[in-house]
MIDOTOR-333647 format. One record per residue (C-alpha): residue number from 1; z, y, x. Coordinates in steps of 0.001 Angstrom, whole numbers, always signed. Each point is the difference from the previous one (the first is absolute). Layout:
% MIDOTOR-333647
SITE     i         Z         Y         X
SITE   NUM         Z         Y         X
...
***
This chain:
% MIDOTOR-333647
SITE     i         Z         Y         X
SITE     1    -42953     -4031    +43958
SITE     2      -245      +622     +3745
SITE     3     -3032      -551     +2269
SITE     4      +522      -577     +3729
SITE     5     -3018      +564     +2283
SITE     6      -662     -2407     +2881
SITE     7     -2502      +103     +2902
SITE     8     -1881     +3074     +1458
SITE     9     -3051     +2088      -824
SITE    10     -3297     -1881      +118
SITE    11     +1592     -3336      -747
SITE    12      +497     -1774     -3313
SITE    13     +2756     +1749     -1954
SITE    14     +2642     -2353     -1306
SITE    15     +2670      +880     -2548
SITE    16     +3167     -1676     -1038
SITE    17      +967      +832     -3586
SITE    18     +3474      -255     -1448
SITE    19      -408      -306     -3805
SITE    20     +2929      +334     -2381
SITE    21      -643     -1380     -3517
SITE    22     +2197      +734     -2982
SITE    23       -26     -3051     -2257
SITE    24      +307      +801     -3683
SITE    25      +439     -3010     -2252
SITE    26     +2221     -2094     -2125
SITE    27     +3677      -701      +328
SITE    28      +698     -3090     +2021
SITE    29      +551     -2288     -2999
SITE    30     -1996     +1808     -2671
SITE    31     -2967     -2157     -1082
SITE    32     -1678     -1637     -2988
SITE    33     +1415     -3519      +109
SITE    34     -2314     -1506     -2636
SITE    35     -2697     -1837     +1952
SITE    36     -2161     -1708     -2634
SITE    37      -862      +590     -3632
SITE    38      -292     -2821     -2557
SITE    39     -3403      -590     -1577
SITE    40      -847     +1807     -3233
SITE    41     -2125     -1235     -2904
SITE    42     -2518     +1927     -2065
SITE    43     +1435     +1039     -3372
SITE    44     +3574     -1104      +792
SITE    45     +2923     +2393      +638
SITE    46      +848      +316     +3687
SITE    47     +3140     +1325     +1711
SITE    48      +839       +67     +3729
SITE    49     +2927     +2045     +1294
SITE    50      -332     +1194     +3606
SITE    51     +3151       -42     +2115
SITE    52     +1154     +2238     +2845
SITE    53     +2558      -628     +2737
SITE    54     +1878     +2626     +1972
SITE    55      +942     +2165     -2983
SITE    56     +3403      +525     -1550
SITE    57      +730      -656     -3668
SITE    58      +601     +3720      -531
SITE    59     -3442      +806     +1485
SITE    60     -2123     -2267     -2232
SITE    61      -679     +2905     -2345
SITE    62     -1402     +2030     +2935
SITE    63     -2870     -2421      +673
SITE    64     -3510     +1250      -698
SITE    65     -2732     -2646      -338
SITE    66     -3744      +456      +294
SITE    67     -3096     -2135      +351
SITE    68     -3142      +397     +2101
SITE    69     -3036     -1968     -1087
SITE    70      -795     -1544     -3356
SITE    71     +2412     -2104     -1993
SITE    72     -1658     -2463     -2377
SITE    73     -1099     +1774     -3185
SITE    74     +2836      -104     -2536
SITE    75     +2817       -10     +2609
SITE    76     +1996     +2930     +1302
SITE    77     +2777      +700     +2504
SITE    78     +3014     +1595     -1701
SITE    79     +2300     +2579     +1536
SITE    80     +2576     -2778      +394
SITE    81     -2260     -2155     +2204
SITE    82     -1062     -2421     -2754
SITE    83     -3595     -1161      -335
SITE    84      -546      -804     -3670
SITE    85     -2530       -55     -2782
SITE    86     -2715     -2326     -1320
SITE    87     -2933      -562     +2425
SITE    88     -3463       +46     -1583
SITE    89     -2233     -1323     +2779
SITE    90       -41     -2856     +2486
SITE    91      -168      +526     +3745
SITE    92     +1873      +475     +3262
SITE    93     +1364     +3520      +441
SITE    94     +1426     +1560     +3179
SITE    95     +2036     +3192       +58
SITE    96     +2745     +1751     +1970
SITE    97     +3376      +815     -1536
SITE    98     +2029     +2836     +1504
SITE    99     +3634      +871      -644
SITE   100     +1938     +3053     +1180
SITE   101     +3716      +650      -124
SITE   102       -67     +3664     -1014
SITE   103     +3624      +366      +985
SITE   104      -170     -1363     +3576
SITE   105     -3698      +479      +656
SITE   106      -486     -3679      +889
SITE   107     -3435     -1395      -812
SITE   108     -1514     -3474      -149
SITE   109     -3250     -1593     -1064
SITE   110     -1449     -3482      -433
SITE   111     -3450     -1369      -797
SITE   112      -179     -2442     -2922
SITE   113     -2637     -2303     -1399
SITE   114      +206      -898     -3695
SITE   115     -2109     -2768     -1494
SITE   116      -835      +240     -3704
SITE   117     -1140     -3306     -1503
SITE   118     -1755      -554     -3297
SITE   119      -257     -2786     -2536
SITE   120      +125     -3486     +1549
SITE   121      -879     -3437     -1357
SITE   122     +3043     -2184      +723
SITE   123      -480     -3106     -2140
SITE   124     -1226     -2651      +518
SITE   125     +1589      +327     +3421
SITE   126     -2250     -2554     +1697
SITE   127     -3726      +646      +478
SITE   128      -998     -3455     -1242
SITE   129      +310      -810     -3709
SITE   130       +92     -3724      -617
SITE   131     -1520     -1235     -3284
SITE   132      -548     -3555     -1196
SITE   133     -3335     -1159     -1355
SITE   134      -118      -457     -3793
SITE   135     +3596     +1192      -559
SITE   136      +924     +3137     -1954
SITE   137     +1890     +2457     +2213
SITE   138      +764     +3678      +266
SITE   139     +1149     +2270     +2813
SITE   140     +1586     +3414      -549
SITE   141      -891     +2809     +2443
SITE   142     +2432     +2838      +656
SITE   143       +50     +3270     +1942
SITE   144     +2704     +2409     +1150
SITE   145      +135     +3793      +380
SITE   146     -2606      +725     -2662
SITE   147      +260     +2003     -3221
SITE   148      -366     -2052     -3174
SITE   149     -2242     -1028     -1625
SITE   150     -1844     -1973     +2666
SITE   151     -3598     -1183      -313
SITE   152     -1220     -3100     +1837
SITE   153     -3456     -1334      +884
SITE   154     -1901     -2316     +2342
SITE   155     -1941     +2499     +2121
SITE   156     -1808     -2593     +2137
SITE   157      -637     -3733      -191
SITE   158      -521     -2549     -2776
SITE   159     +2761     -1878     -1829
SITE   160      -126     -3792      -375
SITE   161     -1749     -1193     -3146
SITE   162     +2503      -136     -2868
SITE   163     +2312     +2650     +1518
SITE   164      +404     +3613     -1241
SITE   165     +1841     +3121     +1204
SITE   166     +1447     +2517     -2482
SITE   167      +356     +3762      +407
SITE   168     +3787      -474      -165
SITE   169       -38     -2132     +3159
SITE   170       +23     -3615     -1202
SITE   171     -2195     -2693     +1567
SITE   172      -286     -2843     -2484
SITE   173     -2120     -2890     -1191
SITE   174      -983     -3600      +708
SITE   175     -2032      -284     +3229
SITE   176     -3176     -2072      -403
SITE   177     -1106       -20     +3635
SITE   178     +1779      -876     +3229
SITE   179      -358     +2153     +3108
SITE   180     +1061     +3277     +1633
SITE   181      -769     +3247     -1843
SITE   182      +673     +3247     +1947
SITE   183      +667     +3039     -2219
SITE   184     +1166     +3572      +486
SITE   185     +2608     +1093     -2557
SITE   186      +280     +3708      -785
SITE   187     +2766     +1836     -1863
SITE   188       -70     +3614     -1206
SITE   189     +3051     +1902     -1274
SITE   190      +200     +2805     -2581
SITE   191      -496     +2661     +2711
SITE   192     -3130     -1661     +1391
SITE   193     +1692     -1424     +3118
SITE   194     -1461     -3370      +988
SITE   195      +643     -3015     +2188
SITE   196     -2138     -3027      +791
SITE   197      +984     -3389     +1336
SITE   198     -2104     -3011      +959
SITE   199      +923     -3406     -1428
SITE   200     -1430     -3461      +341
SITE   201       +57     -1999     -3245
SITE   202       +70     -3635     +1047
SITE   203      -759     -2599     -2660
SITE   204      +875     -3553      +981
SITE   205      +284     -3351     -1707
SITE   206     +3225     -1125     -1575
SITE   207     +2584      -550     +2779
SITE   208     +2184     -3032      +511
SITE   209     +2774     +1904     +1790
SITE   210     +1576     +3420      -367
SITE   211     +1299     +2135     +2858
SITE   212     +2992     +2294      -486
SITE   213     -1177     +3044     +1944
SITE   214     +2880     +2419      -632
SITE   215     +3451     -1049     +1240
SITE   216     +3114     +2139      +565
SITE   217      +793      +893     +3621
SITE   218     +3089     +1494     +1646
SITE   219      +948     +2818      +206
SITE   220     -2731     +1476     -2237
SITE   221      +869     -2202     -2966
SITE   222     +3755      -294      +468
SITE   223     +2103      +605     -3088
SITE   224     +3431     +1542      -412
SITE   225     +2874      -935     -2291
SITE   226       -95     +2114     -3153
SITE   227     -3473     +1528      +527
SITE   228     -2892     -1210     -2227
SITE   229     -2399     -2188     +1957
SITE   230     -3672      -849      -541
SITE   231     -2530     -2068     +1894
SITE   232     -3397     -1073     -1295
SITE   233     -1204     -3423     +1137
SITE   234     -3797      -274      +198
SITE   235     -2143     -3119      +243
SITE   236     -3728      -403      +676
SITE   237     -2489      -709     -1381
SITE   238      +818     +1901     -3196
SITE   239      +449     -1952     -3208
SITE   240     +2466      -805     -2766
SITE   241     +3006      -647     +2207
SITE   242     +3405     -1390      -877
SITE   243     +2896      +547     +2406
SITE   244     +3123     -2087      +523
SITE   245     +2609     -1090     +2536
SITE   246      -155     -3327     +1787
SITE   247     +2612     -2520     -1041
SITE   248     +3364      +798     +1565
SITE   249      -920     +3630      +830
SITE   250     +2227     +2837     -1150
SITE   251      -680     +3737      -105
SITE   252     +2508     +2607     +1214
SITE   253     +2520      +550     -2843
SITE   254     -1245     +2727     -2324
SITE   255     -3734      -540      +641
SITE   256     -2580     -1578     -2332
SITE   257     -3537     -1318      +630
SITE   258     -2403      +735     -2866
SITE   259     -2030     -3127      -792
SITE   260     -3178     +1807     -1109
SITE   261      -205     +2909     +2440
SITE   262     +1735     -1249     +3165
SITE   263     +2223     +3095       +23
SITE   264     +3369      -522     +1682
SITE   265     +2422     +2574     -1351
SITE   266     +3576      +783      -970
SITE   267     +3126     +1480     +1567
SITE   268     +1455     -2031     +2909
SITE   269     +3660      -873      -470
SITE   270      +879     -1722     +3284
SITE   271      -732      +862     +3625
SITE   272     -1480     -2564     +2372
SITE   273     -3255     -1685     +1042
SITE   274     -1547     -2260     -2652
SITE   275     -2697     -2628      +639
SITE   276     -2056     -1547     -2817
SITE   277     -3502     -1337      -742
SITE   278     -2416     +1626     -2441
SITE   279     -2738     -2024     -1747
SITE   280     -3117     +1204     -1808
SITE   281     -2469     -1928     -2178
SITE   282     -3260     +1015     -1695
SITE   283      +109     -1046     -3655
SITE   284     -3786      -288      -227
SITE   285      -999     -1765     +3223
SITE   286     +3240     -1783      +850
SITE   287       -68     +1454     +3531
SITE   288     +3448      +560     +1484
SITE   289     +1853     +1234     +3058
SITE   290     +3477      +744     +1280
SITE   291     +1737     +2014     +2730
SITE   292     +3454      +261     +1525
SITE   293     +1702     +3331      -582
SITE   294     +2974     +1703     +1664
SITE   295     +1616     +3167     -1435
SITE   296     +2884     +1959     +1515
SITE   297     +2366     +1830     -2363
SITE   298     +2010     +2734     +1743
SITE   299     +3542      +969     -1040
SITE   300     +1041     +3194     -1750
SITE   301      +797     +2693     +2574
SITE   302     +1077     +3628      +310
SITE   303     -2659     +1937     +1964
SITE   304     +1172     +1946     +3047
SITE   305     -1919     +3029     -1282
SITE   306     +1198     +1199     -3385
SITE   307     -2559     +2453     -1456
SITE   308     +2548     +1855     -2162
SITE   309     +2728      +317     +2632
SITE   310      -527     +3470     +1451
SITE   311     +2022     +2658     +1763
SITE   312     +2717     +1564     -2148
SITE   313     +1453     +3497       -88
SITE   314     +3664      +960       -66
SITE   315      +939     +1429     -3398
SITE   316     -3194     -1114     -1785
SITE   317      -534     -2860     -2445
SITE   318     -1212     -3088     +1866
SITE   319     -2083     -2712     -1635
SITE   320     -1459     -3240     +1395
SITE   321      -852     -3483     -1275
SITE   322      +232     -3047     +2260
SITE   323     -2739     -2610      -347
SITE   324      -602     -3629      +893
SITE   325     -3137     -1959      +708
SITE   326       +93     -2799     -2535
SITE   327     +2903     -1288     -2045
SITE   328      +594      -439     -3733
SITE   329     +1333     +2903     -2052
SITE   330     +2626     +1111      -546
SITE   331      +933      +438     +3655
SITE   332     +3622      +913      +696
SITE   333      +829     +2157     +3016
SITE   334     +3272      +401     +1874
SITE   335     +1468     +1152     +3318
SITE   336     +1047     -2749     +2395
SITE   337     +2757     +2116     +1551
SITE   338     -1791      +541     +3297
SITE   339      -513     +3725      +525
SITE   340      +500     +2834     -2471
SITE   341     -2120     +1959     -2410
SITE   342      -166     +3753      +611
SITE   343     +3072     +1709     -1433
SITE   344      -662     +1002     -3605
SITE   345     -2605     -2716      -711
SITE   346      +366     -3261     -1893
SITE   347     -2112     -3152      -429
SITE   348      -419     -1290     -3560
SITE   349      -649     -3691      -616
SITE   350     -3610      +775     -1016
SITE   351      -709     +1268     +3544
SITE   352      +178     +3720      -823
SITE   353     +1736     +2240     +2558
SITE   354     +1178     +3290     -1511
SITE   355     +2508     +2789      +561
SITE   356      +491     +3232     +1940
SITE   357      +404      -462     +3792
SITE   358     +2903     +1919     +1523
SITE   359      -587      -341     +3741
SITE   360     -2889      -291     +2445
SITE   361      -796     -2964     +2238
SITE   362     -1882     -3286      +268
SITE   363     +1657     -2703     -2112
SITE   364      -713     -3728      +405
SITE   365     +1219     -2524     -2520
SITE   366      -826     -3562     -1043
SITE   367     -1123      -918     -3524
SITE   368      -490     -3284     -1827
SITE   369     -2446      -781     -2794
SITE   370      +412     -3040     -2266
SITE   371     -2640      -856     -2587
SITE   372      +337     -1750     -3365
SITE   373      -535     -3441     +1560
SITE   374     +2539      +399     +2782
SITE   375     -2392      +928     +2827
SITE   376     +1792     +2322     +2460
SITE   377     -1260     +2478     +2605
SITE   378     +1939     +2280     +2372
SITE   379     -1147     +3047     +1975
SITE   380     +1307     +3097     +1781
SITE   381      -962     +3391     -1421
SITE   382      +206     +3407     +1725
SITE   383      +281     +3332     -1828
SITE   384       -80     +3337     +1817
SITE   385     +1828     +2961     -1528
SITE   386      -812     +3528     +1226
SITE   387      +411     +3581     -1185
SITE   388     -3705      +728      -568
SITE   389     -1681     -3111     -1440
SITE   390     -2708     +1202     -2411
SITE   391      -486      -671     -3685
SITE   392     -2099     -3191        -9
SITE   393     -1967     -1858     -2681
SITE   394      +843     -3692      +359
SITE   395     -2522     -1531     -2423
SITE   396     -2958     -1731     +1677
SITE   397     -3322     -1028     -1478
SITE   398     +1010     -3665      +104
SITE   399     +3119      +798     -2071
SITE   400     -2108     +1167     -2963
SITE   401      -935     -2870     -2350
SITE   402     -3626      -487      -977
SITE   403     -1048     +1620     -3240
SITE   404     -2582     -1296     -2488
SITE   405     -2245     +1929     -2355
SITE   406     +1266       +22     -3569
SITE   407     +3441     -1367      +929
SITE   408     +3189     +2087       -19
SITE   409     +1062      +741     +3597
SITE   410     +3556      +376     +1243
SITE   411     +1915     +2095      -113
SITE   412      +126       -60     +3814
SITE   413     +2555     +2146     +1875
SITE   414      -962     +1745     +3251
SITE   415     +2920      +361     +2430
SITE   416     +1113     +2389     +2767
SITE   417     +2860      +388     +2428
SITE   418     +1868     +2957     +1558
SITE   419      +249     +2342     -2992
SITE   420     +2763     +2351     -1118
SITE   421      -923     +1060     -3537
SITE   422     -2115     -1128     -2933
SITE   423     -3595     -1024      +747
SITE   424     -3291     +1217     -1457
SITE   425     -3118     -2184      +386
SITE   426     -3656      +907      -245
SITE   427     -3318     -1811      +505
SITE   428     -3564     +1245      -245
SITE   429     -2929     -2016     -1401
SITE   430     +1764     -3027     -1424
SITE   431     -2148     -2848     -1352
SITE   432     -1052      +742     -3574
SITE   433     +2718     -1096     -2428
SITE   434     +2897       +67     +2513
SITE   435     +2707     +2681      +123
SITE   436     +2702      +969     +2502
SITE   437     +3210     +1510     -1380
SITE   438     +1967     +2669     +1866
SITE   439     +2609     -2703      +688
SITE   440     -2549     -2106     +1914
SITE   441      -841     -2620     -2646
SITE   442     -3618     -1197      -103
SITE   443     -1055     -1377     -3403
SITE   444     -2826      -165     -2542
SITE   445     -3038     -2115      -916
SITE   446     -2757      +185     +2663
SITE   447     -3542      +383     -1304
SITE   448     -2295      -567     +3001
SITE   449       +97     -2720     +2635
SITE   450      -115      +958     +3669
SITE   451     +1987      +796     +3144
SITE   452     +1689     +3402        +0
SITE   453     +1757     +2010     +2728
SITE   454     +2841     +2154     -1337
SITE   455     +1432     +3048     +1769
SITE   456     +3674      +164      -950
SITE   457     +2283     +2932      +651
SITE   458     +3683      +248      -812
SITE   459     +2240     +3064      +197
SITE   460     +3749       -71      +679
SITE   461     +1285     +2620     -2438
SITE   462     +3186      +295     +2035
SITE   463     -1665     +1078     +3266
SITE   464     -3588      +824      -980
SITE   465     -1267     -2598     +2508
SITE   466     -3294     -1694      -897
SITE   467     -1239     -3447     +1065
SITE   468     -3547     -1336      -425
SITE   469     -1488     -3448      +186
SITE   470     -3314     -1706      -750
SITE   471      +202     -3348     -1802
SITE   472     -2622     -2278     -1539
SITE   473       +10     -1690     -3389
SITE   474     -2356     -2725     -1192
SITE   475     -1093       -50     -3654
SITE   476     -1476     -3400      -772
SITE   477     -2761      -430     -2543
SITE   478      -197     -2453     -2853
SITE   479     +1810     -3286      +588
SITE   480     -1422     -3502       -93
SITE   481     -2258     -1181     -2833
SITE   482     +1185     -2956     -2071
SITE   483     -1953     -2269     -2319
SITE   484      +711     -1992     -3168
SITE   485     -2185     -2386     -2044
SITE   486       +93      -812     -3713
SITE   487     -1260     -3560      +440
SITE   488       +13     -1634     +3423
SITE   489     +2070       -46     +3188
SITE   490      +548     +2245     +3030
SITE   491      +322     -1198     +3606
SITE   492      +615     +2907     +2364
SITE   493     -2979     +2348      -459
SITE   494     -2101     -2659     -1727
SITE   495      -264       -57     -3810
SITE   496     -1070     -3401     -1330
SITE   497     -1654       -76     -3449
SITE   498     -2014     -2538     -1973
SITE   499     -3686      +218      -874
SITE   500      -582      +408     -3728
SITE   501     +3518     +1319      -707
SITE   502      +534     +3652     -1019
SITE   503     +2285     +1811     +2445
SITE   504     +1415     +3356     +1047
SITE   505      +721      +635     +3712
SITE   506     +2146     +3138      +164
SITE   507      +877     +2093     +3072
SITE   508     +2937     +2392      +429
SITE   509     +1481     +2306     +2634
SITE   510     +3401     -1422      +882
SITE   511     +1507     +3259     +1297
SITE   512      -791     +3707       +35
SITE   513     -2839     +2080     -1325
SITE   514      -214     +3102     -2168
SITE   515     -1312     -1005     -3466
SITE   516     -2552      -526     -1326
SITE   517     -1414     -2775     +2215
SITE   518     -3727      -741      -119
SITE   519     -1683     -3102     +1358
SITE   520     -3277     -1020     +1607
SITE   521     -1241     -3277     +1463
SITE   522     -2492     -1129     +2633
SITE   523     -1207     -3526      -751
SITE   524     -2956     -2308      -531
SITE   525      -731      -727     -3648
SITE   526     +2135     -2659     -1669
SITE   527     -2109     -1445     -2814
SITE   528     +1716      +500     -3346
SITE   529     +2574     +2553     +1253
SITE   530      +184     +3809      +153
SITE   531     +2325     +2515     +1642
SITE   532     +1854     +2827     -1770
SITE   533     +1045     +3298     +1632
SITE   534     +3408      -727     -1515
SITE   535      +451     -2622     +2727
SITE   536      -987     -3429     -1303
SITE   537     -2788     -2577      -115
SITE   538      -671     -1501     -3404
SITE   539     -2345     -2535     -1569
SITE   540      -889     -3674      +192
SITE   541     -1222     -1113     +3466
SITE   542     -2892     -2439      -129
SITE   543      -907      -772     +3632
SITE   544     +2442     -1757     +2393
SITE   545      +494     +1505     +3457
SITE   546     +2127     +2286     +2146
SITE   547      -498     +3723      -632
SITE   548     +1485     +2636     +2307
SITE   549      +991     +3196     -1813
SITE   550     +1402     +3137     +1594
SITE   551     +1889     +2166     -2490
SITE   552      +966     +3622      +653
SITE   553     +2696     +1961     -1823
SITE   554      -117     +3810       +52
SITE   555     +2726     +2224     -1448
SITE   556      -302     +3516     -1476
SITE   557      +567     +1616     +3422
SITE   558     -2759     -1962     +1748
SITE   559     +2320     -2461     +1759
SITE   560     -1720     -3381      +192
SITE   561      +514     -3566     +1177
SITE   562     -2222     -3087       +25
SITE   563      +535     -3723      +159
SITE   564     -2252     -3070      +126
SITE   565      +449     -2987     -2307
SITE   566     -1899     -3234      -604
SITE   567      -747     -1025     -3581
SITE   568      -624     -3745      +140
SITE   569     -1839     -1381     -3027
SITE   570      +374     -3761      -381
***
């Protein structure tokens, strides 16, 4: 720094400074490229991998990550730049993540905000619950992101006369007074987390018309050939609805409309736009309504981005599986003749690309997929072959099928690419009852429901190279509850029995569960009948009426499920 004096003695002294500053900072392109973090939920496994630009593949192991500020309790930042764990508290958390390339000295930082949400009441979706005066009805409440079992209550407000609310979240009864009844519904999960939501229970007289309030819209409710489709039609006011198509209307091939529930479902077989009219009628009041519907079914296609097509390495085993969106299995793959696969690789008709690449380069080639019903899609694929592509785990969370407690899982094979010798797999903290073999096969009988994050690592015995990856697996709880009756009939979830006739109404878990199963029920007394912990009502009903019962099945590991039924005594 130099100072130059100006002016003379006795006058104001002025100085001109020349300041040289040495800037010390990051490399020109070195930065944390992840800008936002997805929301997390209390009690649910969370994984977010931070990404960096301006670093070579051979320098990724030289990155050192650190965090300033407080991550949500239960989460941590790993040495590989992955935020993972199971958050235990709600809130909005701000913190700074730093990363340093210890080899080049480059540094970068970014401030993040992570929102952790708790249990949330999601159903009924609308804030107004329509009920009809003097008609038996029930409404099931549901919540997401809470640990079972859940406990429900009305924390504020008064229910209409003749209407009750169970601790399992069922609003039921026969309203005896018209009007608007504001209530505050509260749910509490097993960890004490709570949510409240305000509803208006509106009791009106019997309607003469019904309004179909939920209709499919494009593109949100578009379907695709070969992919299972569902859409739930909803009509108001609530009642005992029957659904049908207007005369001359036809659904898209492969879809069915359920008469009792209004559920449109199936697997579309033909692409196109289909117009039809849906009708609904209330069996009790005779009220009816109809609406025009238009549904677009998209064709099978080959996505431009193939998740398993990665960079290959000369001299190493390459493995990839091409995928379509939609289509009916089996899907047969072939080359169209435009472009060439990398030398040493081959495409099997099941879409698997395997072999040992022999030369480097970027290779573009065209493939065709034809499904079992003759639908055809064509796309261009690019594979890069280099001399230093790393050992890579190809399996993604979405590739792993759902598991269910008490049901044999798999075996499911994890896959990698760019390996030279035999492979050795390892995983820490698997869900109870599941096992991973050294060959990468996941199998067993899961014992506890939940969402689990697995840290996989695989070692190439030929080179000693190790690859790691975090994947998630969902273990579902007990399946649906079914019902049978010794004397009477069943219509959907309604069991119809006769007054004065002895009867058994028996419940069963249709899938899953670790024996033995025990049962409980939440219900208003049915004169002449009792409930057994073995899962059945028995006796001779004496008083006609509609009785809502909520049965809960619990297996030996504490997994539980509940379902509401109506026992109608005539």
